[in-house]
C-alpha positions as a Markdown table, in Angstrom:
| # | Residue | x | y | z |
|---|---|---|---|---|
| 1 | Unk | -81.1 | -18.1 | 77.8 |
| 2 | Unk | -80.2 | -14.5 | 78.3 |
| 3 | Unk | -77.0 | -15.6 | 79.2 |
| 4 | Unk | -76.5 | -17.3 | 75.8 |
| 5 | Unk | -77.8 | -14.3 | 73.6 |
| 6 | Unk | -75.0 | -12.3 | 75.4 |
| 7 | Unk | -72.4 | -14.8 | 74.2 |
| 8 | Unk | -73.6 | -14.8 | 70.8 |
| 9 | Unk | -73.6 | -11.0 | 70.9 |
| 10 | Unk | -70.0 | -10.8 | 72.2 |
| 11 | Unk | -69.0 | -13.3 | 69.5 |
| 12 | Unk | -70.5 | -11.4 | 66.9 |
| 13 | Unk | -69.0 | -8.1 | 67.9 |
| 14 | Unk | -65.6 | -10.1 | 68.2 |
| 15 | Unk | -65.9 | -11.1 | 64.4 |
| 16 | Unk | -66.9 | -7.7 | 63.3 |
| 17 | Unk | -63.8 | -6.1 | 65.0 |
| 18 | Unk | -61.3 | -8.7 | 63.9 |
| 19 | Unk | -60.3 | -8.4 | 60.2 |
| 20 | Unk | -57.6 | -10.1 | 58.5 |
| 21 | Unk | -54.4 | -8.0 | 57.3 |
| 22 | Unk | -54.7 | -7.1 | 53.6 |
| 23 | Unk | -51.3 | -6.7 | 51.8 |
| 24 | Unk | -51.1 | -4.0 | 49.4 |
| 25 | Unk | -50.4 | -4.6 | 46.0 |
| 26 | Unk | -47.4 | -2.6 | 44.2 |
| 27 | Unk | -48.4 | -0.2 | 41.6 |
| 28 | Unk | -47.8 | -1.1 | 38.2 |
| 29 | Unk | -44.3 | -0.4 | 36.8 |
| 30 | Unk | -44.1 | 2.8 | 34.4 |
| 31 | Unk | -44.1 | 2.1 | 30.7 |
| 32 | Unk | -40.6 | 2.2 | 29.3 |
| 33 | Unk | -39.7 | 5.6 | 27.6 |
| 34 | Unk | -40.0 | 5.8 | 23.9 |
| 35 | Unk | -37.0 | 5.2 | 22.0 |
| 36 | Unk | -36.2 | 8.4 | 20.0 |
| 37 | Unk | -33.8 | 9.4 | 17.4 |
| 38 | Unk | -31.3 | 12.2 | 18.0 |
| 39 | Unk | -29.7 | 14.4 | 15.0 |
| 40 | Unk | -26.2 | 15.8 | 15.6 |
| 41 | Unk | -24.3 | 17.7 | 13.0 |
| 42 | Unk | -20.6 | 16.1 | 13.3 |
| 43 | Unk | -18.9 | 18.0 | 10.5 |
| 44 | Unk | -19.0 | 20.9 | 7.9 |
| 45 | Unk | -16.4 | 21.1 | 5.1 |
| 46 | Unk | -15.9 | 22.5 | 1.6 |
| 47 | Unk | -15.4 | 20.0 | -1.3 |
| 48 | Unk | -12.7 | 20.6 | -4.1 |
| 49 | Unk | -15.6 | 22.5 | -5.9 |
| 50 | Unk | -16.1 | 24.6 | -3.0 |
| 51 | Unk | -19.4 | 23.4 | -2.3 |
| 52 | Unk | -20.6 | 23.1 | 1.4 |
| 53 | Unk | -20.8 | 19.6 | 2.7 |
| 54 | Unk | -22.7 | 18.5 | 5.9 |
| 55 | Unk | -22.3 | 15.3 | 7.7 |
| 56 | Unk | -25.1 | 14.3 | 10.2 |
| 57 | Unk | -25.0 | 11.4 | 12.7 |
| 58 | Unk | -28.0 | 9.8 | 14.7 |
| 59 | Unk | -27.0 | 9.1 | 18.2 |
| 60 | Unk | -30.2 | 8.2 | 19.3 |
| 61 | Unk | -31.9 | 5.0 | 19.9 |
| 62 | Unk | -34.2 | 4.7 | 17.1 |
| 63 | Unk | -34.1 | 5.4 | 13.3 |
| 64 | Unk | -34.3 | 8.7 | 12.2 |
| 65 | Unk | -36.9 | 9.7 | 9.1 |
| 66 | Unk | -35.0 | 12.3 | 6.7 |
| 67 | Unk | -38.0 | 13.1 | 4.8 |
| 68 | Unk | -39.4 | 15.9 | 7.0 |
| 69 | Unk | -36.1 | 17.5 | 7.8 |
| 70 | Unk | -35.0 | 21.0 | 6.7 |
| 71 | Unk | -31.1 | 22.1 | 6.5 |
| 72 | Unk | -30.7 | 25.8 | 7.3 |
| 73 | Unk | -27.5 | 27.5 | 6.3 |
| 74 | Unk | -26.4 | 30.7 | 7.7 |
| 75 | Unk | -23.4 | 32.6 | 6.3 |
| 76 | Unk | -21.9 | 35.5 | 8.4 |
| 77 | Unk | -25.2 | 36.0 | 9.8 |
| 78 | Unk | -27.4 | 35.9 | 6.8 |
| 79 | Unk | -29.7 | 33.2 | 5.4 |
| 80 | Unk | -28.1 | 31.6 | 2.4 |
| 81 | Unk | -30.2 | 28.5 | 1.8 |
| 82 | Unk | -32.8 | 26.0 | 3.0 |
| 83 | Unk | -32.7 | 22.7 | 1.7 |
| 84 | Unk | -34.8 | 19.7 | 2.7 |
| 85 | Unk | -32.8 | 16.6 | 3.5 |
| 86 | Unk | -34.9 | 14.3 | 1.0 |
| 87 | Unk | -33.4 | 16.9 | -1.9 |
| 88 | Unk | -29.9 | 16.0 | -0.8 |
| 89 | Unk | -30.1 | 12.3 | -0.4 |
| 90 | Unk | -32.3 | 9.6 | -1.6 |
| 91 | Unk | -31.9 | 7.7 | 1.7 |
| 92 | Unk | -35.4 | 8.0 | 3.6 |
| 93 | Unk | -33.7 | 6.7 | 7.2 |
| 94 | Unk | -31.0 | 7.2 | 8.8 |
| 95 | Unk | -30.1 | 4.2 | 11.2 |
| 96 | Unk | -29.0 | 4.3 | 14.7 |
| 97 | Unk | -25.4 | 5.4 | 15.1 |
| 98 | Unk | -25.4 | 5.7 | 11.4 |
| 99 | Unk | -24.0 | 9.2 | 9.5 |
| 100 | Unk | -24.6 | 10.4 | 6.0 |
| 101 | Unk | -22.6 | 13.1 | 4.3 |
| 102 | Unk | -24.9 | 15.6 | 2.4 |
| 103 | Unk | -23.5 | 18.2 | -0.4 |
| 104 | Unk | -25.3 | 21.2 | -0.9 |
| 105 | Unk | -25.3 | 23.4 | -3.9 |
| 106 | Unk | -24.1 | 26.3 | -2.2 |
| 107 | Unk | -20.7 | 27.4 | -3.1 |
| 108 | Unk | -18.4 | 29.4 | -1.0 |
| 109 | Unk | -15.2 | 31.5 | -2.0 |
| 110 | Unk | -13.1 | 33.0 | 0.8 |
| 111 | Unk | -13.4 | 32.8 | 4.5 |
| 112 | Unk | -16.9 | 32.8 | 6.2 |
| 113 | Unk | -18.6 | 31.9 | 9.3 |
| 114 | Unk | -21.1 | 29.0 | 8.7 |
| 115 | Unk | -23.8 | 28.1 | 11.0 |
| 116 | Unk | -26.0 | 25.1 | 10.2 |
| 117 | Unk | -29.2 | 24.1 | 11.9 |
| 118 | Unk | -31.3 | 21.0 | 11.0 |
| 119 | Unk | -35.2 | 21.2 | 12.0 |
| 120 | Unk | -38.4 | 18.9 | 11.3 |
| 121 | Unk | -41.7 | 20.2 | 10.5 |
| 122 | Unk | -43.5 | 16.9 | 10.4 |
| 123 | Unk | -44.0 | 15.8 | 14.0 |
| 124 | Unk | -40.6 | 14.0 | 14.2 |
| 125 | Unk | -39.6 | 13.9 | 17.7 |
| 126 | Unk | -35.9 | 13.8 | 18.9 |
| 127 | Unk | -34.6 | 12.8 | 22.3 |
| 128 | Unk | -32.6 | 16.3 | 22.4 |
| 129 | Unk | -33.8 | 18.9 | 20.1 |
| 130 | Unk | -31.1 | 21.4 | 21.3 |
| 131 | Unk | -28.2 | 20.0 | 19.4 |
| 132 | Unk | -29.2 | 20.1 | 15.9 |
| 133 | Unk | -26.9 | 22.9 | 14.8 |
| 134 | Unk | -23.1 | 23.6 | 14.3 |
| 135 | Unk | -21.0 | 26.5 | 13.8 |
| 136 | Unk | -17.8 | 26.6 | 12.0 |
| 137 | Unk | -15.4 | 28.8 | 9.9 |
| 138 | Unk | -14.5 | 27.7 | 6.6 |
| 139 | Unk | -12.3 | 29.2 | 3.8 |
| 140 | Unk | -13.3 | 28.4 | 0.2 |
| 141 | Unk | -10.5 | 28.0 | -2.5 |
| 142 | Unk | -10.2 | 31.3 | -4.7 |
| 143 | Unk | -11.6 | 31.0 | -8.0 |
| 144 | Unk | -8.9 | 30.0 | -10.8 |
| 145 | Unk | -7.6 | 27.4 | -12.5 |
| 146 | Unk | -6.4 | 23.9 | -11.1 |
| 147 | Unk | -4.0 | 22.2 | -13.1 |
| 148 | Unk | -3.2 | 18.6 | -12.4 |
| 149 | Unk | -0.8 | 16.0 | -13.8 |
| 150 | Unk | -3.3 | 14.1 | -15.9 |
| 151 | Unk | -1.0 | 11.2 | -17.3 |
| 152 | Unk | 2.4 | 10.1 | -18.2 |
| 153 | Unk | 3.3 | 8.6 | -21.7 |
| 154 | Unk | 6.3 | 7.4 | -23.8 |
| 155 | Unk | 7.4 | 8.5 | -27.1 |
| 156 | Unk | 8.5 | 6.4 | -29.8 |
| 157 | Unk | 12.2 | 6.3 | -28.4 |
| 158 | Unk | 10.7 | 5.5 | -25.1 |
| 159 | Unk | 11.3 | 9.1 | -23.4 |
| 160 | Unk | 9.0 | 10.8 | -21.2 |
| 161 | Unk | 6.1 | 12.8 | -22.0 |
| 162 | Unk | 4.0 | 14.5 | -19.4 |
| 163 | Unk | 0.5 | 15.3 | -19.8 |
| 164 | Unk | -1.3 | 18.2 | -18.0 |
| 165 | Unk | -4.9 | 19.3 | -18.0 |
| 166 | Unk | -7.2 | 21.9 | -16.1 |
| 167 | Unk | -10.1 | 20.4 | -13.9 |
| 168 | Unk | -11.4 | 23.9 | -12.6 |
| 169 | Unk | -14.4 | 25.8 | -14.1 |
| 170 | Unk | -11.7 | 28.8 | -15.2 |
| 171 | Unk | -9.5 | 28.5 | -18.4 |
| 172 | Unk | -5.6 | 29.0 | -18.0 |
| 173 | Unk | -4.2 | 31.5 | -20.2 |
| 174 | Unk | -1.5 | 31.1 | -22.5 |
| 175 | Unk | 1.8 | 32.4 | -21.5 |
| 176 | Unk | 1.9 | 31.1 | -17.6 |
| 177 | Unk | 5.1 | 29.3 | -16.0 |
| 178 | Unk | 5.4 | 26.1 | -14.2 |
| 179 | Unk | 8.4 | 24.7 | -12.6 |
| 180 | Unk | 8.6 | 20.9 | -13.4 |
| 181 | Unk | 10.4 | 18.4 | -11.5 |
| 182 | Unk | 11.1 | 14.9 | -12.5 |
| 183 | Unk | 12.6 | 12.1 | -10.3 |
| 184 | Unk | 13.2 | 8.2 | -11.8 |
| 185 | Unk | 13.9 | 5.8 | -9.2 |
| 186 | Unk | 14.0 | 8.5 | -6.5 |
| 187 | Unk | 16.7 | 10.4 | -8.2 |
| 188 | Unk | 16.2 | 14.0 | -9.7 |
| 189 | Unk | 16.7 | 13.7 | -13.0 |
| 190 | Unk | 15.1 | 17.0 | -14.7 |
| 191 | Unk | 14.1 | 20.5 | -13.1 |
| 192 | Unk | 13.2 | 23.2 | -15.6 |
| 193 | Unk | 10.7 | 25.7 | -16.2 |
| 194 | Unk | 8.1 | 25.5 | -18.9 |
| 195 | Unk | 6.2 | 28.5 | -20.5 |
| 196 | Unk | 2.7 | 27.3 | -21.4 |
| 197 | Unk | 2.4 | 27.7 | -25.1 |
| 198 | Unk | -1.6 | 27.4 | -25.5 |
| 199 | Unk | -4.6 | 27.8 | -23.2 |
| 200 | Unk | -5.6 | 25.2 | -21.0 |
| 201 | Unk | -9.5 | 24.7 | -21.2 |
| 202 | Unk | -11.7 | 24.5 | -18.2 |
| 203 | Unk | -13.2 | 21.1 | -17.1 |
| 204 | Unk | -10.5 | 18.9 | -18.8 |
| 205 | Unk | -11.6 | 20.6 | -21.9 |
| 206 | Unk | -7.9 | 19.7 | -23.6 |
| 207 | Unk | -4.7 | 18.0 | -22.7 |
| 208 | Unk | -1.3 | 19.8 | -22.8 |
| 209 | Unk | 1.7 | 17.7 | -23.6 |
| 210 | Unk | 5.3 | 18.6 | -22.4 |
| 211 | Unk | 8.8 | 17.2 | -23.6 |
| 212 | Unk | 11.3 | 17.8 | -21.0 |
| 213 | Unk | 14.2 | 19.9 | -22.5 |
| 214 | Unk | 16.7 | 17.2 | -21.7 |
| 215 | Unk | 15.4 | 14.1 | -22.8 |
| 216 | Unk | 14.4 | 11.5 | -19.8 |
| 217 | Unk | 14.7 | 7.8 | -21.5 |
| 218 | Unk | 13.0 | 5.2 | -19.6 |
| 219 | Unk | 14.1 | 1.6 | -19.4 |
| 220 | Unk | 13.9 | -1.5 | -17.5 |
| 221 | Unk | 11.8 | -0.8 | -14.2 |
| 222 | Unk | 11.4 | 3.0 | -13.6 |
| 223 | Unk | 9.6 | 4.5 | -10.9 |
| 224 | Unk | 8.7 | 8.1 | -12.2 |
| 225 | Unk | 7.5 | 10.9 | -10.1 |
| 226 | Unk | 6.6 | 14.2 | -11.8 |
| 227 | Unk | 5.5 | 17.3 | -9.8 |
| 228 | Unk | 4.6 | 20.7 | -10.8 |
| 229 | Unk | 4.5 | 24.1 | -9.4 |
| 230 | Unk | 3.1 | 27.5 | -10.7 |
| 231 | Unk | 5.2 | 30.7 | -10.6 |
| 232 | Unk | 2.2 | 32.7 | -9.6 |
| 233 | Unk | -0.2 | 31.0 | -7.0 |
| 234 | Unk | -3.4 | 32.2 | -8.6 |
| 235 | Unk | -2.3 | 30.2 | -11.6 |
| 236 | Unk | -3.2 | 27.2 | -9.9 |
| 237 | Unk | -5.5 | 27.2 | -6.8 |
| 238 | Unk | -4.9 | 23.6 | -5.6 |
| 239 | Unk | -1.4 | 21.8 | -5.2 |
| 240 | Unk | -2.7 | 18.7 | -3.8 |
| 241 | Unk | -3.3 | 17.2 | -7.4 |
| 242 | Unk | 0.3 | 18.2 | -8.5 |
| 243 | Unk | 2.2 | 15.0 | -8.3 |
| 244 | Unk | 2.0 | 12.1 | -10.2 |
| 245 | Unk | 3.8 | 8.8 | -9.5 |
| 246 | Unk | 3.9 | 5.8 | -12.0 |
| 247 | Unk | 6.0 | 2.7 | -12.5 |
| 248 | Unk | 7.0 | 1.8 | -16.1 |
| 249 | Unk | 8.3 | -1.7 | -17.0 |
| 250 | Unk | 9.8 | -2.0 | -20.4 |
| 251 | Unk | 10.1 | -5.7 | -21.8 |
| 252 | Unk | 12.0 | -5.7 | -25.2 |
| 253 | Unk | 10.7 | -8.9 | -27.1 |
| 254 | Unk | 11.7 | -10.9 | -30.1 |
| 255 | Unk | 9.0 | -13.3 | -31.6 |
| 256 | Unk | 9.7 | -15.6 | -34.4 |
| 257 | Unk | 7.1 | -16.7 | -36.9 |
| 258 | Unk | 4.2 | -18.0 | -35.0 |
| 259 | Unk | 6.0 | -17.2 | -32.0 |
| 260 | Unk | 4.6 | -16.4 | -28.2 |
| 261 | Unk | 6.3 | -15.0 | -25.1 |
| 262 | Unk | 4.9 | -14.8 | -21.7 |
| 263 | Unk | 5.7 | -11.7 | -19.4 |
| 264 | Unk | 5.0 | -11.6 | -15.7 |
| 265 | Unk | 5.1 | -9.0 | -13.2 |
| 266 | Unk | 3.6 | -7.9 | -9.5 |
| 267 | Unk | 2.9 | -4.6 | -7.9 |
| 268 | Unk | 1.0 | -3.0 | -5.2 |
| 269 | Unk | 0.6 | 0.7 | -4.4 |
| 270 | Unk | 2.7 | 1.8 | -1.4 |
| 271 | Unk | 1.4 | 5.5 | -1.2 |
| 272 | Unk | -1.7 | 6.2 | 0.9 |
| 273 | Unk | -4.6 | 7.0 | -1.4 |
| 274 | Unk | -8.3 | 8.0 | -0.9 |
| 275 | Unk | -10.9 | 5.0 | -0.4 |
| 276 | Unk | -12.9 | 4.5 | -3.7 |
| 277 | Unk | -10.3 | 6.2 | -5.7 |
| 278 | Unk | -9.6 | 4.4 | -9.1 |
| 279 | Unk | -6.1 | 3.8 | -10.5 |
| 280 | Unk | -5.4 | 2.1 | -13.5 |
| 281 | Unk | -2.9 | -0.4 | -15.0 |
| 282 | Unk | -1.8 | 0.4 | -18.7 |
| 283 | Unk | -0.3 | -2.0 | -21.1 |
| 284 | Unk | 0.8 | -1.3 | -24.4 |
| 285 | Unk | 2.8 | -3.4 | -27.3 |
| 286 | Unk | 4.6 | -1.4 | -29.9 |
| 287 | Unk | 7.0 | -3.1 | -32.8 |
| 288 | Unk | 8.5 | -2.5 | -36.2 |
| 289 | Unk | 6.4 | -3.7 | -39.2 |
| 290 | Unk | 3.3 | -2.1 | -40.9 |
| 291 | Unk | 1.9 | -5.7 | -41.7 |
| 292 | Unk | 2.5 | -7.8 | -38.7 |
| 293 | Unk | -0.3 | -8.4 | -36.2 |
| 294 | Unk | 0.2 | -9.5 | -32.9 |
| 295 | Unk | -2.2 | -10.8 | -30.0 |
| 296 | Unk | -2.2 | -9.7 | -26.2 |
| 297 | Unk | -3.7 | -12.0 | -23.9 |
| 298 | Unk | -3.8 | -11.0 | -20.0 |
| 299 | Unk | -4.2 | -13.3 | -16.9 |
| 300 | Unk | -4.3 | -11.9 | -13.1 |
| 301 | Unk | -3.9 | -14.1 | -10.2 |
| 302 | Unk | -7.0 | -15.3 | -8.9 |
| 303 | Unk | -9.2 | -13.9 | -11.6 |
| 304 | Unk | -10.3 | -15.2 | -15.1 |
| 305 | Unk | -12.9 | -13.0 | -15.9 |
| 306 | Unk | -13.1 | -9.6 | -17.4 |
| 307 | Unk | -9.8 | -9.3 | -18.9 |
| 308 | Unk | -10.0 | -9.0 | -22.7 |
| 309 | Unk | -7.9 | -10.4 | -25.6 |
| 310 | Unk | -6.9 | -8.3 | -28.0 |
| 311 | Unk | -5.1 | -8.1 | -31.3 |
| 312 | Unk | -4.0 | -5.9 | -34.0 |
| 313 | Unk | -1.2 | -3.8 | -35.6 |
| 314 | Unk | 1.1 | -1.6 | -33.7 |
| 315 | Unk | 0.7 | -0.2 | -31.2 |
| 316 | Unk | -1.7 | -2.1 | -29.1 |
| 317 | Unk | -3.1 | -0.2 | -25.8 |
| 318 | Unk | -5.4 | -1.4 | -23.2 |
| 319 | Unk | -6.2 | 0.1 | -19.7 |
| 320 | Unk | -7.6 | -1.6 | -16.6 |
| 321 | Unk | -9.2 | 0.2 | -13.8 |
| 322 | Unk | -8.0 | -0.9 | -10.4 |
| 323 | Unk | -10.1 | 0.3 | -7.5 |
| 324 | Unk | -8.7 | 1.4 | -4.2 |
| 325 | Unk | -9.0 | -2.1 | -2.5 |
| 326 | Unk | -7.1 | -3.9 | -5.1 |
| 327 | Unk | -4.2 | -1.5 | -5.4 |
| 328 | Unk | -3.5 | -2.1 | -1.8 |
| 329 | Unk | -2.8 | -5.9 | -2.4 |
| 330 | Unk | 0.0 | -7.3 | -4.4 |
| 331 | Unk | -1.5 | -8.1 | -8.0 |
| 332 | Unk | 0.5 | -10.7 | -10.0 |
| 333 | Unk | -0.3 | -10.4 | -13.9 |
| 334 | Unk | 0.9 | -12.4 | -16.9 |
| 335 | Unk | 0.7 | -11.1 | -20.4 |
| 336 | Unk | 1.1 | -13.3 | -23.5 |
| 337 | Unk | 2.3 | -11.9 | -26.5 |
| 338 | Unk | 1.7 | -14.0 | -29.6 |
| 339 | Unk | 3.0 | -13.2 | -33.1 |
| 340 | Unk | 0.2 | -14.0 | -35.7 |
| 341 | Unk | 2.2 | -13.8 | -38.9 |
| 342 | Unk | 5.0 | -15.8 | -40.6 |
| 343 | Unk | 7.7 | -13.4 | -39.9 |
| 344 | Unk | 10.0 | -12.4 | -37.1 |
| 345 | Unk | 8.8 | -9.2 | -35.0 |
| 346 | Unk | 10.7 | -7.0 | -32.5 |
| 347 | Unk | 9.4 | -4.5 | -30.4 |
| 348 | Unk | 8.8 | -3.4 | -26.6 |
| 349 | Unk | 6.1 | -4.6 | -24.3 |
| 350 | Unk | 5.3 | -1.4 | -21.9 |
| 351 | Unk | 3.4 | -1.9 | -18.6 |
| 352 | Unk | 2.4 | 1.3 | -16.6 |
| 353 | Unk | 0.9 | 1.1 | -12.9 |
| 354 | Unk | 0.4 | 2.8 | -9.8 |
């Protein structure tokens, strides 16, 4: 019996001393990092009105709320303005990889060092809050008139007429001299100095007409290029808008009583333009005879809407806006001219396009 008790005791010691190995469990994975936006300022520039424009981009991994941001502008080391982002745009969020351009009311004239910084006061966190500023030296245009070649037209004798206007906030005084150059189908036809005989009002306040001293007649298909330059640079602060190119197509017509004739043409703009820029196509019918009435009907290839039919006495004029995307493609137009009276009518159909 004593021997059996010793055996049981020894077996109990063996059970207590032997424990099966336990495999340790790996720690739970750490939570993924929070996705955060990250704002950077990618550009600073001045628009034609000399207002400071700021471009910001979200290079982070989450949309950036714009409502709580402030844009601080330092000019030559002095604080010139603090603008809430919400006051500069109606957009509430800047998406991932998205950019937005903000125009401030700050006007700059002359050369300045600009330092722009964006911060958020309402708890918006970014993945990097140290890259919210940009420094750049900008030079604003001087204050002065800004003369543009506003339009081209033809007189009753189909001779070229140039129309200027002033787009700035400053009037152009009477007595300024401009050099005018005219090319037709890439040949220089006229080069002359013109003495401005009346003031040109600011903000397109009036239109100023120039007839070349040596008449420039337009016939057939004529690509016309007009450029102007001031004798004194301060009389025109921007030269980028001093050139206008238009193509004229002159169709002579003879319509019998109740007669009609169709004219077709096509065009596309070969010169580069700014996206969103609006061009225009103009059509005009002019003819002899006070009592005659004609009708113009328009058709554009691929379009049947939005092109009016008009009728009346001479001259009949109409304009169509053509946006950037359309003017880059070839447009094919047809114009139907109808005589609504019982007598013969002779005249010209004048097309003007980019």
